[in-house]
C-alpha positions, 0 to 999 in steps of 0.5 A, spaced: 155 506 393 149 509 392 144 503 388 147 497 390 143 492 392 149 486 391 146 480 389 145 473 390 153 470 389 154 476 394 156 474 401 157 479 407 160 481 415 158 487 417 160 484 425 158 491 429 163 486 436 167 481 434 168 479 441 174 483 443 170 491 441 173 491 433 168 491 428 167 488 422 165 489 415 166 486 408 163 484 403 165 478 398 162 478 391 160 472 389 165 473 382 167 465 384 160 462 384 155 462 389 160 458 394 166 461 395 163 468 398 160 464 403 165 459 405 169 466 406 164 469 410 163 464 414 171 463 416 173 469 416 172 472 423 175 466 426 181 466 422 183 474 421 182 473 430 186 466 431 192 470 426 198 471 431 198 478 427 192 480 430 192 476 437 199 483 436 194 487 434 198 489 427 191 489 423 191 491 417 197 484 417 192 481 419 188 482 415 192 481 408 195 475 411 186 472 413 184 474 405 191 470 404 189 464 407 183 465 405 186 463 398 189 458 401 183 455 404 180 455 398 
């Protein structure tokens, strides 16, 4: 989005290699508060790469499951 700068409540991941040659880019909005966006930023990658679906290279399911796990953890 041209001109988008985010805000102080947003957090993001911009990682060119999450340890296995895959990249991860994500923006977490702070509508749930800045603590929520920061929590997800700090825990998302670890939970993603440790998921069973990710390990078997089912990346779509791994992403879906990781977002759902973040909801449960919060």
